[in-house]
N, C-alpha and C positions, 0 to 999 in steps of 0.2 A: 790373445785369446786365453780365457781361463782354462784350468785343468779339467779334463773330462775322465769319466771312469769307464773302463771295460772289464767285464767279468768273464772269468774262464772257469768253467766247471767240468770236472772229470767224472764220467759215469763208469759203471761196471762194464766189462766186455759184453757185447751183444745185449744191450739193455732192453728190458720190456717197457711198456707204457709207463707203469709206476715209477720206474727209475728214471726215465726220460722226463716225466712230469716233475719229479722232485729236482732234477738238475735244471730245468727251465725256471722253476720258481726260485730256486736258490740263486741263480744268476740274476734274475729280475730283482730280487730282494736286495742284492748287493749294489744296485743302482740307486737305491734310495726311494723316496716317494715318487710315484708316477702318476699321482692323481691330476696333475696339471695337464697331462697329455691323454689319459684314459679316464674319463669321467662319465657319470650317469648320463644317459641319453645321447651320447656320442656314437657315431658310426665309425668303426674301426675296420679298415681294410687290411687283411693279413695276406701278404704277397709271397707265396712259396716259389721255388724254382721247379717248374714242370716243363722243362724244355722239350722233351720228347719222350716216347715210350721207352723205358730203360730195359737193360738186359735182364734185370731182376730187382726185387725189392730192396736189396742191400748192395746195389751196384755203386752207390755214391753219385748217381747221376741227377736224382731228383730229391727234393726235400721230403723227408719222412712224414707221413700224415700224423704220426704220434706227436711230432714237435708242434705242428699247427694246432692240433687238438689241445695240447697243453696250454698254448698261448691263448686260444679261443676261450677256454675255461677260465683262465686268469682274467681276460677282458670282461667276461660276463659277470664275474664275481665283483668287479669294480662298477657294475651297473651299466656298461657300455654294450653295444651290439656288435659282435664280431662277424665279419664276412670273409671267408677265404676266397680269393679271386686270382685268376691267372689267364693270360693269353700266351700260349706256348710259342715255340720258335716259328718263324714264317714258314708256311706250308704244312704245319703240323696241326692236326685236329686235337684241340685241347681236350675235348670230351673223351677221346680215346685214351689220352694220358690219365685222365681222372679215373676212368674205369680200370686201368691197368695197374694203378699204384695204390689203391686202397682208399682214395678220397671219396669214391662212391659209398663206401661203407660209412664214412663220416656223415654223408648226407642222410643215410638210412637211420643214423643215430640222432638226427636232429640238427646237425651243423649245416649252416649255409655254405655251399661250395658252388662258385659261379665260374662258368666259362665265359670270360669277357668277350670273346669273339662273337658270341651269340647275343650280346646286349647292345643297346643303342650307342652310337658313337657321338662324340662331340669334338669341337676344335678347341684345344686348351691353349690359352695364350702364354707366352713365355716372355715376360717383360725385359728380363735381363739376359736373354739368350745371346750367346756368342755367334753361333752358326744358324740357328733357327729362331724365329720369332713366334711360332705357334706349332703345335703338334696335334695329330689326329689320335685321340685317345677315346675314353669310354665314359658315359655319364656316371657310372658308379665311382670312377676315380675322382671325378670333380665333386661328387656328393660327399665323399669320405671326409670325416673330421680329422682322422689320423691314419697314417699308413705305416705299417710294420713290415720291413723287409726280412724275409726268412730264406736266405740262400743256403747253398751247400758249400762246404769247404773243398774247392777243386780248382784245378788249373784250367787254362783256356788257350786255344791256338794262337790268338793274336793279342789278347790283353793280359797274357801271363797267368792271371787268376780272374775268376768270375765270382764276385762276392756280393755284398749287400748293395753297393752302388749300381753295379751292372745288372743285378737282378731286377731292378726297376724298369729295364727296357721291355719287360713283359707287360707294361702298363700301356703300351701303344699298339696300334694296329699292325698287321703284316706289311701294309704299304709303308708305314713309317719305319718299321724295322729295316726294310730294304733301303730307305732313304738314309737312315743313319749310317749304314754301311758304306754307301757310296759318297756321302757328304763328309763323314769324319765321325766315326763311332765314339771316340773318346769325348770330344767336346759336345756332341749331340746328347750323350747320356748325362753329362754334367749339366747341360741346359735343361734337360727334363728333370733332374733332381732338384734344380733351383726352383722349378715351378711347382712340383708336387710336395716338396718339403716333408720328407719322411721324418717320423719322430723317434723311431726305435728300429734297431736291428737284433735279430736273434738268429745266430748262425747254427745250422745243423752240421755239426762236425762229428756226428756218430760214425758215419761212413762217408768218406770223401773220394775224390779221384785225382790221380796224378797222371802226367803224360798227356795223351790226346784227349783232354777234356774239351767241351763240356758233357759229352755223352759217351764217347768211346774210350775214356781213360781206364787206367788200371785202378781198381778198388783199393782204398786204404782205410782201414779201421782206426779211427782216432779216439772215438768215445768221448767227444767234447761238445759242450754247448758254450758258445761265445755271445755275449750280449752287451749292448751299449746304446746310448742315445745318439752319439755322434757316429754316423756311418763311416766317415773318413777314418776316424780313430779305430773303429771296429775292424775295418778292412786292413788297416796298417798292422794291427795286432795279429790278425788272421794270417797276413802275409809273413809276418815275423815267425809264426808257428810253422808255416810252410817252408821257411828258409829264404824268403825274399827280403831284400833290404827295402826300406820305404821308397827310395828313388826308382826302384824297378817296377813299381806299380804305378804306371802313368796315369791311370784313371784317378787314383787317390791323390796323386801329385797335382793334377789339374783342378780337382775339386777343392783341395786345400788352397790353392792359389786364388780360387774364386771366393774364399771365405766361407765354404760350406762344412768346414770341420778342420781338424788338425791331424797331420801326419807326423808331428814332432813328438818323438818318444818321451821327451822331457815334460811334455804337457799331458801325457796319458798316464793315469793311475790304474794299474792292473790289480784286480782283486781276485781272490780265489786261488787257482793254480798259477804258478809262475810260468812265463813263456819258456824259460830254459828247461823246465821240468816236463813240458809236453811237445817241444819242438821236434819236427821230423822234416828233413829236407824232402820236398816233393820233386819228383822227376818233372822237368820242364817238357812242355809240348814239343819243343825243338829237339829234345833229347830222346824222344820216343821213336822207335823204329816201327814203322807201319807194316811194310812188306819188304821182302828181299827177293825181287824177281829179275830174271836175266833181262838186260836191255830194256828195263822200264825206267822212264825218267819223269820226274814231277818237277815242274818249274813254276814257282810263284814269283812273278816279277814284282820289283819294288813298287808298292802302291796297291798291290792286290788287297781287296777289302776282306774284312772278316767273313762276310757272307759267302763269297766264292771260295775262300780258303776252307772254311768249315764244310761247305757243300762237297767239294772235291775230296777232302780227307775222309769225311764219313761215307762217301760213295765208294771209296777204295776199301774201307773197313767192311761195307756191305758185300762187296765182291769177295773179299777174303772169307767172310762168314758163310758165304754161299758155296765156298769150295771152288771158286771159279778163277783162281789166280792165273791160270794159263792164258786168259784173255788179256792180261797186262803185258805179256811178253812182246817186246818190240814197240810198245806204245809210248808216246811222249804226250803228256797232259800239261797244258799251259793255262794259267789264269793271271789276270792282271793287265795293266797297260803296256803291252809289249811293243817293241819297235821292230820294224821289218828286219833290221840288221841282226836282231836277236833270234830270229826264227832259225831252227835247225835246217841245214840244207840236205841232210841225208835221211830225212824221215818221209815215207810215202803219205799221200793224202789219207789213205785208209788208217794209218797209224798215228796221225796227228790229231789230237783232240784239243780244240780251242774253246775254252769255258767262259761264258759270260759276255756282257755288253762290251767290255774293253777290248776283247779279241775279235769283234765283229768285223772290222776292216779287213781281216785276213781270212774270213770264213771260206773263201774259195780255195784256200790252200789245204784244207783238211775238213774234219767233222766239227762243225760249230755247234755249241750248245747254247741256246738263247737264254736270256734271263739275267736279272740283276737283284739277287743272285738266282741261278737256276734251281729247279726242283732236283733233288737227288736222283730221281729215277731217270731223268733226261741224261744226266752224266753217266750213270750206270749203262743205259741203253746205247749210248754212243761208244762205249768200250766193249760191252758184251753183246749187244744186239737187242732186238725188239723183245726177245723172250725174257728179259730181266724183269724181276718183280719189284714193285714199289715197297719202300720200307720207311726210312726216316721221316721224309716229308710226304703227306698223303694228299695234300690239297694242291690244286692248280694255283700257280702264281703268275699273273699276267705282266708283260712288260708295261 
């Protein structure tokens, strides 16, 4: 595989739009001529990460609208038509995220911002799929001549980091997101990438997250824009900036093995800032302390999917943010394909919370939370009671 270029640009602290715009344009200029992928008359889908309503505009959970605006302006100047489009996490109302994060302001300024969940669906064939041969997506995704992934620099509970490859999971329906988690999220994402063939990645590294990403992590200001044509190489460079070795990012490893890019540092030419000059080790999700509550136990069985893990973790954060940690005392929460021999013998049915489809065979032994994955509110209600308020996921997800 020939060498590929990844650009790293450093902005000033707390940059405004003009500074972000300059950084994006500088990064793209270092990639050389892009007219073969962004040409007059082409429809360019710009895919941010709008996973859920964040704690604040600079929390590092979602792609800053200024980054997408800069990319859209660049695309327009090349004569193509930019469309910013996203389908947020399963159970999340994308429109609420758009309204909460400033993307509605872009709409008012004339930029096209689309909630994919409210658009027509299509079945997208995946000829070279390893786990799936087709996927339920959206007409706009199929119509796009080029797709630009615009993720955030942040960690993730099960995939270590969520960058430009995983960001593309937002191009499928909620039902498919659930299927990805239960079937095998790594290979399913790679299957999807092989079908949609993104042409460019521009990573929003202004504010990122470490620890319990992708929504409840700790904010890290990095003031970076990272860009490249090869998404595998971009994610490899981002991982190195975050302190991950290439082999630690399994999604990039699998994508490289399938010929979708390179994670070989000897084949990646880094322009702009040097990795060593901007590197900062990010706290891993497994290193983050969620809560410290007496006699509270959280058990993720081997094979527990990303969906259930993230649902449980974010539900616990919801409980913490509500000031309701006392409800966790004495509780044991389990997710994943548990065996009967692994069930704790000294926990009462009222204090045993069994989450997801995998634990359903033992539903009679405690409080079972249906779903694959469940809605956050169902987990919170199983722990706290019916008075709990809905937060992270706002939409019903049926089995």
